[in-house]
C-alpha positions in Angstrom: -45.8 11.5 17.5 -45.8 7.7 17.2 -45.7 5.4 20.2 -42.6 3.3 20.9 -42.3 0.1 18.8 -40.1 -2.9 18.8 -37.5 -1.4 16.5 -37.2 1.9 18.4 -36.9 0.0 21.7 -34.2 -2.2 20.3 -32.2 0.7 19.1 -32.5 2.5 22.4 -29.5 2.7 24.8 -29.5 3.3 28.5 -27.8 6.7 28.0 -30.3 7.7 25.3 -33.2 6.6 27.5 -32.0 8.9 30.3 -31.5 11.8 27.8 -35.1 11.3 26.6 -36.4 11.8 30.1 -34.2 14.9 30.6 -35.5 16.4 27.3 -39.1 15.5 28.2 -38.8 17.2 31.6 -37.3 20.3 29.9 -40.4 20.4 27.6 -42.7 20.0 30.6 -41.2 22.7 32.7 -41.3 25.2 29.8 -44.9 24.2 28.9 -43.8 22.9 25.4 -45.2 19.4 25.5 -45.2 17.2 22.5 -48.4 17.2 20.4 -49.7 13.6 20.4 -52.7 11.8 18.9 -53.4 9.6 21.9 -56.1 7.6 20.2 -53.7 6.8 17.4 -51.2 5.6 20.1 -54.0 3.4 21.5 -54.2 1.8 18.1 -50.4 1.6 17.7 -50.0 -0.2 21.0 -53.0 -2.5 21.0 -50.9 -5.5 19.9 -48.0 -4.9 22.3 -45.9 -2.5 24.3 -42.2 -1.6 24.0 -41.4 1.1 26.7 -37.9 2.4 26.7 -37.7 3.1 30.5 -39.3 2.3 33.8 -39.8 4.9 36.5 -40.2 4.0 40.2 -41.9 6.9 41.8 -44.2 8.0 44.6 -48.0 7.9 44.4 -48.2 11.7 44.9 -50.8 13.0 42.6 -48.5 15.9 41.5 -45.7 13.6 40.3 -47.1 11.6 37.4 -44.1 10.3 35.4 -45.9 10.4 32.0 -46.7 14.0 32.4 -43.5 15.4 34.0 -41.4 13.6 31.4 -43.7 14.4 28.5 -44.2 10.8 27.4 -47.1 9.2 25.6 -48.9 5.8 25.7 -46.5 2.9 25.6 -43.4 5.0 26.2 -42.6 4.2 29.8 -43.5 1.9 32.6 -44.6 3.6 35.8 -44.3 1.8 39.1 -45.7 3.9 41.9 -45.8 3.3 45.6 -45.8 5.8 48.6 -42.3 6.9 49.2 -40.9 5.2 46.1 -39.6 2.3 48.1 -38.3 -1.0 46.7 -40.3 -3.9 48.3 -40.5 -7.3 46.8 -43.5 -6.5 44.6 -41.8 -3.4 43.2 -38.6 -5.3 42.5 -40.6 -7.9 40.7 -42.3 -5.2 38.6 -38.9 -3.7 37.7 -37.5 -7.1 36.7 -40.5 -7.7 34.5 -40.1 -4.3 32.9 -36.4 -4.8 32.1 -35.9 -8.5 31.6 -39.1 -9.4 29.8 -40.4 -6.2 28.4 -37.1 -4.7 27.3 -36.9 -1.4 29.2 -33.4 0.1 29.0 -33.4 2.3 32.1 -34.6 2.2 35.7 -35.1 5.7 37.2 -35.9 6.0 40.9 -37.8 9.3 41.3 -38.2 11.0 44.7 -39.7 14.4 45.3 -39.7 17.3 47.6 -42.7 17.7 50.0 -43.2 13.9 50.1 -46.0 13.0 52.5 -44.7 9.5 52.9 -41.3 10.7 54.0 -43.0 13.3 56.3 -45.0 10.5 57.8 -42.0 8.3 58.3 -40.2 11.2 60.0 -43.2 11.7 62.2 -43.4 7.9 63.0 -47.0 7.7 61.7 -48.7 4.4 62.7 -51.7 3.4 60.5 -52.6 -0.1 59.4 -50.5 -1.4 56.5 -49.0 2.0 56.1 -46.9 1.5 59.2 -44.8 -1.3 57.6 -44.4 0.7 54.4 -43.1 3.7 56.1 -40.6 1.6 58.1 -38.8 1.1 54.8 -37.9 4.8 54.9 -36.4 4.6 58.4 -32.8 3.8 57.1 -32.9 7.1 55.1 -33.9 8.9 58.3 -31.1 7.3 60.2 -28.6 8.1 57.5 -29.7 11.8 57.4 -29.3 12.1 61.2 -25.8 10.6 61.0 -24.8 13.0 58.3 -26.0 15.9 60.4 -26.3 18.3 57.4 -30.0 19.0 57.5 -30.5 20.8 60.8 -32.8 19.6 63.5 -34.2 16.1 62.7 -37.8 17.1 63.0 -40.8 16.1 60.8 -41.7 19.8 60.7 -38.4 20.7 59.0 -38.7 20.9 55.3 -34.9 20.8 55.0 -34.7 17.6 57.0 -37.6 15.9 55.1 -36.0 16.9 51.8 -32.7 15.4 52.8 -34.4 12.2 53.9 -36.2 12.0 50.5 -32.9 12.4 48.7 -31.2 9.7 50.8 -34.2 7.5 50.3 -33.6 7.6 46.5 -29.9 6.7 47.0 -30.8 3.8 49.3 -33.4 2.6 46.9 -30.9 2.6 44.1 -28.6 0.5 46.3 -31.4 -1.9 47.3 -32.2 -2.5 43.6 -28.6 -3.6 43.0 -28.3 -5.6 46.2 -31.7 -7.4 46.3 -32.2 -8.1 42.6 -29.7 -10.4 40.9 -31.7 -10.1 37.8 -31.4 -6.3 37.6 -27.8 -6.2 38.9 -26.8 -8.5 36.1 -28.5 -6.5 33.4 -26.9 -3.3 34.8 -23.4 -5.0 35.0 -23.7 -6.1 31.3 -24.7 -2.6 30.2 -28.1 -3.7 29.0 -30.0 -1.5 31.5 -29.1 1.8 33.2 -29.8 2.8 36.7 -30.3 6.4 37.8 -32.1 8.6 40.3 -33.9 11.9 40.3 -35.6 14.4 42.6 -38.7 16.3 41.5 -39.4 19.8 42.7 -43.2 20.2 43.2 -42.8 24.0 43.2 -41.0 24.3 39.8 -41.8 21.1 37.9 -38.0 20.4 37.4 -36.3 17.1 37.9 -32.7 17.1 39.3 -31.1 14.0 37.9 -28.6 12.2 40.2 -25.5 10.7 38.7 -26.4 7.4 37.1 -24.1 4.5 36.3 -21.8 4.9 33.3 -24.5 4.6 30.7 -23.7 3.6 27.1 
């Protein structure tokens, strides 16, 4: 299979980009990955890159976007930070991916069993990690307000999972609110915005409702 090129990226739509990720995850979880000549893709991408999507995910070693979405070299941008939060550096990376490099979709990907979310729920204090985990606090507060996840304890898998899901929703909102560049691209229909939750036990991604993608 060939790597993405300028023409295939130009023909891509936000809706099709999301569908490609859906199809890729379906292949991954049924162990029917696409056969690729990766060295050929190295050669095909040596003069440039034309990814069709950018995935903002966690650094968790079990949640590698290229693998769980069955994509090859040059197909997607992967922005990874503990807890898939949207700080200024992350927003800048997303803006580059979409405004300058032509990606048609931003997918915010959370996951179950997230250590960063567990740490935030447990109020972990450790160097620079402290400030990073504080970005997850709004999701913890929202989950407590909703009162649908049982006792708000760091030991509760149900509560941590609910926080991780709310964290994805709040990160999607933050992208819209804090990045005029991305919000304009989304409003114009040039870029789609969607979320997802990865299950580390099954390999499946549950996609959240995205914007009306065309």
